[in-house]
N, C-alpha and C positions, 0 to 999 in steps of 0.2 A: 438603549436596547438595540441598536442597528451595530454600534461596536461590538457590543456582548456576544451578537449573534455570528458576527465574524470572528470573534477571539476564541472562543468554544471550539469551533472546527479545526482550526489552524492549531489551536494549543494539542487536539486529540491527533492531528496528521503528525505534527510533531513530536509527540511523545502518545502514542497510544497507550490505550486501559491496558491490552491483551498485547505484550511485547511478543508474543508467538501466536500465529493463528492454528500453530497445533499440525498434526500429521494429517495429510489426506494421502489417498491412492488413486492413482491414474487410472481412467475407464480403462475395460478389456481391450478396446483397438487401440489404445495409445492416445498419446497428445503431443502436441507441437508448444514447447514452451521457448519465447525469444528464439524462434528459428532450429532450435533443438527437440527431436522427435523423443520421445520419450515411450519405452514400451507399456503396454497395458500391464496391472497390477504393480507397480514402482509404488513403495511409500517415500513419500514426499515430506517436507520441514517447510513449513511457511514461514518466513522470518518477519511478520507485518514491521518491524521498526525500520528496517532495513529498505524495503519496500518502501515506505512511506518519506525515506530519506535520500532517495534513489532521484538524482539527477534527469536518470531518462525519462522519467513520470512526471517530474515537478519541477517547474522553474525556480531557480534561485530556493532549490530544496534547503540547504543550509541556512538559511534565513528565516524569520518569523514575520512573514507580513499576513497580517490578519485581511488585508483588502482583496486577496485574491478570491473571497469566498464572495465578494459583491458580485449582484446579479448587473449581466448587462444589461 
């Protein structure tokens, strides 16, 4: 069971059930995203699969290491 509990979230990270998070609108006051200011009321597209495979957010993003989900 322990391995399965690690494989499932890593599978969902590697291949998310939803490839896109859909569209979102920035708050009226605007928002900073990765050091870029976006004005209020801007429609954004959230690419979930790209975020889940981005090496800025995940160590060894292109690999499939279920051990990353082991509790410390």
